[in-house]
N, C-alpha and C positions, 0 to 999 in steps of 0.2 A: 493845162495838164489834165484837170478834172474832165474837161470836155472830151479830150481824147480817150480817157479811160471809159467814160460813159458811152462814147461811140463804139469802142471796141466791145463793150458788154453786149450791145445790140448785134454786133457782128457775130459774137460767139453763139448767141442763141439761134442764129440762122445758119451758122457753119460750125457746129459743135466740135467736130473732130479736129479741124484746123485751129479753131479758137482755143480749145483746152490744151492742145499741144503747145501753142505759143505761150499760154499761161504757165505751163510747167517748165518749159525749157528756155524761154526767153523773158520770163518775168513780166508779162504784159498785163497780168491781173492786178486787182487792187482789193486788199482785204477790207479797208474802210468802206469802199463802195459796195462790196458784198454784204457787209453788216448793215449798211443803209438799206439795201434791197430787202433784207430780212425784216428790218423795222417797218418799211413801207408795206410789206406783205402782211405783217401782223396788224397794222392799222387797217388795211383793206379787208382783212378777214373779219375783224371785229366790227367794222363799219357795215359789212355785208349782213352780218347777223342782226345788226341794230336797225339798219335803214332799208333792207330789201322789202319789196312789196308784200302785202299780206297774203297774196296768192301762193307765194313760195316760202314765206317766212312763218315758221310755227314756234318761234321763240319769243318770249315776253321781253321786249326791248328794255323795260324798266329793271329787269333782273340781270342785265348784262354788266359785267365789270370789265370795261375796255382795257384797263391797265393790266389786270390779271390775264386776259386773253393774249395781249401782246407779249407779256412776260412768258406765258406758256409756249408761244411760238419760238421765242429765243431759247428757252430751256430745251425744247425738242431739237432745235437746230444745233445747239452745243452738244447735246447727248449724241446726236448722229455723227457729228464731226469727230468727237473724241472716241466714240465707239468704233468708227471706221478706221481711224488712225491707229488705235490699239490693235485691231485685228490685222490690218495690212502690214504693220511692223513685224508681225509674226509670220506673214505670208510673203515676205520679200517684195512688198510694194515699194515703188520708187517715189510715190508722192509724199510731200511734206504736209504737215498739219495746215499750213497756210494755203496750200493748193486745194485741200479738201474744203476748207472754209470758203475759198473763192469760188470753187465749182458749185457748191451747194447754194451759196448766196446768189450767184448769177442765174442759176437754174430757176430761181423763184420769180425772175422778171416776167415771164409770160403769165404767171398767176396773178401778178399785180394788175396787169391790164384786163385780164378776163374777169376778175372780181369787180373791178371798177365798172366795166361795161355791164356786168351782171346786175349790179345795183341799179344802174339806169334802166336796163331792159326790164327788170322785175317790176318797175313802176308802171309799165305799159301792157304787160302780158295779162291775158284773161285766163280763166280757169282751164280752158282747153289748150293753152299755149305754153304752159310752164315747162314743157319738154325742151323748148328752145333755151330756156334759162339753164336747166340742168346740163344740156349738151354743151353749152358754152363753158360752164365751170369744169365739166368733165374733160374738155379739150385742153384747158389750161393745166389741169392736174396731170393729164397724160403727157403733155409737152414737158412739164417739170420732171416727171419720172424718167422720160427718155433722156433729158439733158443730164440728170444726175447719173444715170447708168452709163451714158457715153463719157461723161466727165471722169467718173471714177475709173472706168476702163482705160481711159487715155492717160491720166496722170500717173497711174500705177503700172502702166504697160502690161495689162492683164488681157487674157482672152475673155470672150463673152461668158463662157461657162464659169471661169474663175471669178469673174466680176459678180455673177449672180450668187455664187456661193459666198463671196465676201459680203454681199448685201444681207443675206440671211444671217450670217454670223454677226454682222453689225447690229442687227436688231436684237440678237441674243445678248450681245455686249451691253446694249442700252438697258435691257432688263436687269442685267447683273449690276450695272452702275446704279440704277434706281433702287435695287434691293439693298446694296451696300450703303447708299446715302440714307435710306430710310432707317436701316439698322444703326448707323452712326448717330442719326438724329435722336433715335430712341435712347441710345446709351448716354448721349450728352444730356438729354432731358432727365434721365434717372440720376446721373451724377449731380446735376444742379439741384434736383429735388432732395437728394441726400444731404448736401451741404446746407440747403435752406432749412431742412428739418433740424440739423445740428445747431444752426444759428438760433432758430426759434427756441430750441430746448435750453440753450445757454442763456438766452434772454429771460426765460421764465425762471431760471435758477438764480439770476442776479438779484 
């Protein structure tokens, strides 16, 4: 079963229109597999920053927190999925949250391979050849963007123009979610500090 799901994921990135249609209408996608792809990309992203050759890597490897970087990839992934779902619910989108998760996770598959190849390539390029490294990563990112755009358009049954508008509004929704989460975190922190101060005051009076 897993082998078939994995095989279909590769089919999807090569035939996005048909592949994402089957995911939405015939349930051929796999949310766990999509989440696995997100995890693998997070690991590849962090590994690229840590192990890429010195010609293209300007980050101090000792200052990298791999866990924090993988977690950041997951947070951005969740923000995008929730943001897109919240916007498309208001714009008569046909896709479900699981469809958005699957589409976005599957779309990361090309970047997994290009980042792995990029790490290996960066070990051999010299100062005048780093353009090949950046071109490879750029192709992976462009392929990812094309897959996400096609996937969102397909699962929600949108036109291209409406899909682009939806993507813009999705990023706005992500900023709003971040703002609200930050505000909530600040309020919770203040409430905790208030009760701690009351507790300390009571302990001093006892």
